[in-house]
C-alpha positions as CSV (number, residue, x, y, z in Angstrom):
1,M,-21.2,-44.7,24.5
2,K,-22.6,-42.0,22.2
3,R,-22.1,-39.4,24.9
4,T,-18.5,-40.5,25.4
5,V,-17.8,-40.2,21.6
6,T,-19.3,-36.8,21.5
7,I,-17.2,-35.6,24.4
8,V,-14.0,-37.0,22.8
9,I,-14.9,-35.3,19.5
10,L,-15.5,-32.0,21.2
11,F,-12.2,-32.3,23.2
12,L,-10.3,-33.0,20.0
13,S,-12.0,-30.1,18.2
14,I,-11.0,-27.7,21.0
15,Q,-7.5,-29.0,21.0
16,F,-7.2,-28.6,17.2
17,S,-8.5,-25.1,17.4
18,L,-6.1,-24.2,20.1
19,A,-3.2,-25.8,18.3
20,Q,-4.2,-23.9,15.1
21,T,-4.1,-20.6,17.1
22,L,-0.7,-21.4,18.7
23,N,0.7,-21.9,15.2
24,H,-0.1,-18.2,14.6
25,L,1.3,-17.0,17.9
26,K,4.5,-14.8,17.4
27,K,6.4,-12.2,19.3
28,D,7.2,-8.8,17.9
29,E,10.5,-7.0,18.2
30,K,9.7,-5.9,21.8
31,G,8.8,-9.4,22.9
32,N,5.0,-8.7,22.9
33,E,2.7,-11.6,21.7
34,I,0.9,-11.1,18.4
35,L,-1.3,-13.3,16.3
36,L,-0.9,-13.6,12.5
37,G,-3.0,-15.2,9.9
38,E,-6.5,-16.8,10.2
39,I,-7.6,-16.9,13.8
40,N,-10.8,-17.4,15.8
41,K,-12.2,-16.3,19.1
42,N,-10.3,-19.0,21.0
43,G,-7.0,-17.3,19.9
44,L,-8.2,-13.9,21.3
45,T,-9.3,-15.4,24.6
46,N,-6.0,-17.0,25.3
47,N,-2.5,-15.9,26.3
48,S,-2.0,-12.1,26.8
49,F,-4.8,-11.2,24.4
50,N,-7.5,-12.3,26.8
51,E,-6.7,-9.4,29.1
52,W,-8.0,-6.7,26.7
53,F,-10.5,-9.0,24.8
54,S,-12.5,-10.0,27.9
55,E,-12.4,-6.6,29.5
56,N,-13.8,-4.8,26.4
57,Y,-16.2,-7.7,25.6
58,N,-17.7,-7.7,29.1
59,E,-17.9,-4.0,29.6
60,Y,-19.8,-3.3,26.4
61,S,-23.6,-3.2,26.6
62,I,-25.0,-4.0,23.2
63,N,-28.1,-2.3,21.8
64,K,-30.5,-5.2,21.9
65,S,-33.2,-3.4,19.9
66,I,-30.9,-2.7,17.0
67,V,-29.4,-6.2,17.1
68,K,-32.9,-7.6,16.9
69,Q,-33.6,-5.4,13.8
70,L,-30.4,-6.5,11.9
71,K,-30.4,-10.2,12.9
72,D,-32.3,-11.7,10.0
73,S,-30.6,-9.5,7.3
74,L,-27.1,-10.0,8.8
75,N,-27.3,-13.7,8.5
76,T,-27.5,-13.5,4.7
77,Y,-24.0,-12.0,4.6
78,D,-20.5,-13.3,4.8
79,I,-18.0,-11.2,6.8
80,N,-14.2,-10.9,6.6
81,V,-12.4,-9.1,9.4
82,F,-8.8,-7.9,9.3
83,L,-7.3,-6.9,12.6
84,G,-4.0,-6.3,14.4
85,T,-3.7,-7.8,17.9
86,W,-1.1,-5.0,18.4
87,C,-3.6,-2.3,17.3
88,G,-5.5,-0.1,19.8
89,D,-8.5,0.3,17.5
90,S,-8.7,-3.5,17.0
91,K,-8.5,-4.1,20.7
92,R,-11.4,-1.8,21.3
93,E,-13.7,-2.8,18.4
94,I,-13.1,-6.6,17.9
95,P,-14.5,-7.7,21.2
96,V,-17.6,-5.6,20.7
97,F,-18.0,-7.0,17.2
98,Y,-17.9,-10.6,18.5
99,K,-20.4,-9.7,21.1
100,I,-22.8,-8.3,18.5
101,L,-22.4,-11.3,16.2
102,E,-23.1,-13.7,19.1
103,A,-26.2,-11.8,20.1
104,A,-27.4,-11.9,16.5
105,K,-26.6,-15.6,16.4
106,F,-24.4,-15.1,13.3
107,P,-23.1,-18.4,11.9
108,E,-19.5,-18.9,12.7
109,N,-18.8,-20.5,9.3
110,K,-19.7,-17.2,7.6
111,L,-17.0,-15.3,9.5
112,Q,-13.3,-15.2,8.6
113,V,-10.9,-13.3,10.8
114,I,-7.4,-12.5,9.7
115,A,-4.7,-11.0,11.9
116,V,-2.1,-8.9,10.1
117,D,1.4,-7.8,10.9
118,K,2.9,-4.4,11.6
119,T,6.5,-4.9,10.6
120,E,8.1,-2.9,7.9
121,E,8.5,-5.9,5.6
122,A,4.9,-7.1,6.1
123,Y,2.9,-4.0,6.9
124,K,-0.8,-4.8,7.2
125,Q,-0.2,-8.2,5.7
126,S,-0.9,-11.8,6.8
127,P,1.3,-14.8,6.2
128,N,-1.0,-16.2,3.5
129,H,-1.8,-12.7,2.1
130,E,-5.6,-12.9,2.4
131,E,-5.5,-9.1,2.4
132,K,-4.1,-9.0,-1.2
133,G,-6.2,-6.8,-3.4
134,L,-8.6,-5.8,-0.6
135,N,-7.2,-2.4,0.2
136,I,-6.5,-3.2,3.9
137,H,-4.7,0.1,4.9
138,R,-6.4,0.4,8.4
139,V,-7.4,-2.1,11.0
140,P,-9.7,-3.3,12.0
141,T,-11.6,-3.5,8.7
142,F,-14.9,-5.3,8.5
143,I,-15.9,-6.3,5.0
144,F,-19.5,-7.4,4.3
145,Y,-20.2,-9.7,1.3
146,K,-23.3,-10.9,-0.3
147,N,-23.4,-13.5,-3.1
148,G,-19.6,-13.3,-3.2
149,L,-19.5,-9.5,-3.8
150,E,-18.4,-6.8,-1.4
151,V,-21.4,-4.7,-0.3
152,N,-19.7,-2.3,2.1
153,R,-17.1,-2.1,4.9
154,I,-16.5,-0.5,8.3
155,V,-12.9,0.8,8.5
156,E,-11.0,1.3,11.8
157,S,-14.1,2.5,13.8
158,P,-17.8,3.0,13.3
159,Q,-19.3,6.2,12.1
160,E,-21.9,5.9,14.9
161,T,-21.9,2.6,16.7
162,L,-21.1,-0.9,15.3
163,E,-24.7,-1.9,15.7
164,R,-26.0,1.1,13.9
165,D,-23.4,0.9,11.2
166,I,-24.0,-2.8,10.6
167,L,-27.8,-2.1,10.5
168,K,-27.3,0.5,7.7
169,I,-25.2,-1.8,5.7
170,V,-27.4,-5.0,5.9
171,T,-30.6,-3.1,5.3
172,N,-29.3,-1.3,2.2
173,N,-29.4,2.2,3.8
174,K,-26.8,4.7,2.7
175,Y,-23.5,4.1,4.4
176,T,-20.1,5.5,3.7
177,S,-17.1,4.1,5.4
178,K,-14.2,6.2,6.7
179,Y,-11.2,7.1,4.5
180,M,-13.0,7.9,1.3
181,A,-9.9,9.3,-0.3
182,A,-7.9,6.1,0.2
183,N,-10.9,4.0,-1.0
184,Y,-11.4,6.2,-4.0
185,M,-7.7,6.0,-5.0
186,H,-7.7,2.3,-4.6
187,Y,-10.6,2.1,-7.1
188,L,-8.8,4.5,-9.5
189,L,-5.5,2.6,-9.4
190,N,-7.3,-0.6,-10.2
191,T,-9.4,0.8,-13.0
192,K,-7.1,3.3,-14.7
193,Y,-3.5,3.7,-15.7
194,I,-1.3,6.0,-13.7
195,D,-0.4,8.0,-16.8
196,S,-4.0,8.7,-17.5
197,L,-4.6,9.8,-13.9
198,K,-1.7,12.3,-14.2
199,L,-3.5,14.0,-17.1
200,D,-6.2,15.3,-14.8
201,E,-4.1,15.5,-11.7
202,S,-5.0,19.1,-10.7
203,I,-8.7,18.2,-10.7
204,L,-8.0,15.1,-8.7
205,V,-6.0,17.0,-6.1
206,S,-8.8,19.5,-5.7
207,R,-11.3,16.7,-5.3
208,L,-9.3,14.8,-2.8
209,A,-8.5,17.9,-0.8
210,E,-12.2,18.2,0.0
211,F,-12.6,15.0,1.8
212,V,-9.2,13.5,2.7
213,Q,-8.8,13.1,6.5
214,G,-5.4,14.7,6.8
215,S,-2.0,13.7,5.3
216,R,-1.9,10.4,7.2
217,E,-4.8,8.9,5.2
218,L,-3.1,8.6,1.9
219,N,0.3,8.2,3.6
220,T,-0.9,5.0,5.3
221,F,-2.5,3.8,2.0
222,G,0.8,4.5,0.3
223,Y,2.7,2.4,2.7
224,S,0.3,-0.5,2.3
225,L,1.2,-0.3,-1.4
226,L,4.9,0.1,-0.8
227,R,5.2,-2.8,1.6
228,S,3.3,-5.1,-0.8
229,N,5.9,-4.2,-3.5
230,Q,3.5,-2.1,-5.6
231,I,6.2,0.6,-5.9
232,E,4.9,2.5,-8.9
233,K,1.5,3.0,-7.3
234,A,3.1,3.9,-3.9
235,L,5.2,6.5,-5.6
236,Y,2.1,8.0,-7.2
237,I,0.1,8.1,-4.0
238,F,3.0,9.7,-2.0
239,D,3.6,12.2,-4.7
240,L,-0.1,13.1,-4.9
241,N,0.0,13.6,-1.1
242,T,2.8,16.2,-1.4
243,K,0.5,18.2,-3.8
244,I,-2.4,18.1,-1.4
245,F,-0.2,18.9,1.7
246,P,2.8,20.8,0.3
247,Y,3.7,22.2,3.8
248,K,3.8,18.9,5.6
249,Y,7.3,17.5,6.0
250,N,6.1,14.0,6.6
251,V,4.7,13.6,3.1
252,Y,8.1,14.3,1.6
253,D,9.7,11.9,4.0
254,S,7.4,9.1,2.8
255,L,8.0,10.0,-0.9
256,G,11.8,10.0,-0.2
257,E,11.6,6.5,1.3
258,A,9.6,5.2,-1.6
259,Y,12.2,6.6,-4.1
260,F,14.9,5.0,-1.9
261,V,13.2,1.6,-2.1
262,A,12.9,2.1,-5.9
263,K,16.7,2.9,-5.9
264,N,16.0,6.3,-7.4
265,F,18.5,7.9,-5.1
266,K,18.5,11.3,-6.8
267,D,14.8,11.9,-6.2
268,A,15.1,10.3,-2.7
269,L,17.8,12.8,-1.8
270,K,15.7,15.7,-3.2
271,N,12.7,14.8,-1.0
272,Y,14.8,14.4,2.2
273,F,16.3,17.8,1.6
274,K,12.8,19.1,1.2
275,V,12.0,17.5,4.6
276,L,14.9,19.5,6.2
277,S,13.8,22.7,4.6
278,L,10.5,22.3,6.5
279,N,11.9,20.6,9.6
280,P,15.6,21.3,9.9
281,D,16.1,19.0,12.9
282,D,14.5,15.9,11.4
283,K,16.8,13.1,12.5
284,N,15.5,10.5,10.0
285,A,16.0,12.9,7.0
286,I,19.6,13.6,8.2
287,E,20.4,9.9,8.6
288,M,18.8,9.0,5.2
289,I,20.8,11.7,3.4
290,E,24.0,10.3,4.8
291,K,22.9,6.8,3.9
292,I,22.1,7.8,0.3
293,K,25.4,9.5,-0.2
294,T,27.2,6.3,0.6
295,V,25.3,4.4,-2.2
296,M,25.2,7.1,-4.9
C-alpha cells in the first residue's frame, strides 16, 4: 500500500511539473517554440527543446576533478539562471551547467531557472519580471548568491570553462565576469544621478573605452533599459555609446530609436540623419525618417 501511494505521488508530481512547463510554452513570430518564466529541466527535455538540450548535455565531458573540488563549497550557494530557449549561447551552456550541477549533487531547491523573451516589447524579460533590477542584458546569466547577497555571476559564456569559472567563484578566488562596462554602468545608474554622471562624462568615456567589448555591449544594455521603460537611463547609455564609438552608425540608430520612443522626434530625426551620413543606404534610417515626418 505504501509503495502504491508513493508511486501515485510521484506520478502526480511529474504531471504537475509537466503541466507547469506547458503553461510557459509559447510560439514566437516564426512559429518556433519558446519557454517563458520559471522553468525546470523537465521543460528543457520536452518538446522541441530536447533536441538541443540532450545533444549538448550528452556530448559534454565534465571535468570530474574540478567538480569534486567545488562540490562542498557550491552547495552553500543559491543560484539564479536566466536563459533564452531561442538563444544559441543558452542552448550551448545550459545543458552543460545542468550536467555540472548534477555531478556536484547540487540541491534542486537552491536553483531557480527563468526563461526570458526576445520580443521588442519584452526584451530579456520574463512574464513575472524576475529579472527586474538584476541587469539581465545577456543570456544565459548565472547569478551566485550567498546569504541572500549576490557574490558573482557568469554572463553569456565562461571565461575558461563553466567548471573552472564556478570553482573560482565559490572558493573566493578573483573572478571578473564578461561585460564589465555594462555591469559598471548598471552600478553607476543605481547609485548616482544621471546629472552628476554627466559632470565627469569625459573621464567616464575614457575609462569605458579601455574595457568595453565593442559598441554592442552598451547597446544591448541600453535596449534592456529601454524595453523595461527606463527611458531616461536608456537615452543616457545610448548617448554615451555614441561618444565612445562616434564612427559607428548603429549607435546613432539606437539613440534615434530611444528618442522616438520618448517622443522627442526632433532629436530622433537628428540621429537618423547621422546614421545616413555614415551609412547612406541604411533602410531602417530612411524608413524611420519618413515615419517621423508624418508625426511631427
